[in-house]
C-alpha positions, 0 to 999 in steps of 0.5 A, spaced: 170 474 142 174 469 139 179 464 142 184 459 140 188 453 144 195 453 145 196 447 140 199 449 133 193 444 130 188 448 135 182 452 131 180 459 132 173 459 134 168 465 136 165 464 143 159 469 143 158 477 141 156 481 147 153 488 146 153 494 151 150 501 151 153 507 154 151 514 155 158 517 152 165 514 149 168 516 156 163 512 160 165 506 155 172 507 155 172 507 163 168 500 163 173 497 158 179 499 162 176 496 168 174 489 164 181 488 161 187 486 165 192 492 165 197 488 160 192 486 155 188 493 155 195 497 155 197 493 148 191 493 145 191 494 137 187 499 133 181 496 129 179 499 122 173 498 117 173 500 110 168 505 108 164 505 101 169 510 098 175 506 100 177 510 106 180 507 112 176 508 119 178 507 126 172 504 129 175 500 135 180 496 138 182 488 138 184 486 145 188 480 146 190 476 152 191 469 155 185 466 158 183 460 162 177 457 165 178 453 172 171 450 171 174 445 167 178 439 169 183 439 166 184 446 166 183 449 159 187 455 157 187 459 150 189 465 147 183 470 146 182 476 142 176 481 143 174 485 137 171 492 141 167 496 136 164 503 137 157 504 134 153 510 135 145 509 135 140 514 136 132 513 136 128 515 130 121 519 130 117 514 126 111 518 127 113 524 122 115 519 117 111 520 110 108 514 107 112 512 101 107 511 095 109 505 090 111 507 083 107 505 078 110 500 073 110 502 065 109 496 060 
């Protein structure tokens, strides 16, 4: 999550990184729709990364919205951008991995 105050001289800052796990993409999208206010989710932008071969791969969304924190006096308001990236994770079976023998150096 990144944030920036409303002032022209306010700097952008990173608040924190939050990792979530889901069983499938549909479960993740349902959770995201519940987390974000309707206008923010409706106007999300695609997020891309460049692969090693130079192609662009769509990996998620950038969700932007106005936020505030009533726990601070005076009330703090900021513009927030959340970068939502999807990654697939899987467990590896390390019990079947063969040991790699070190190569000998030739002098």
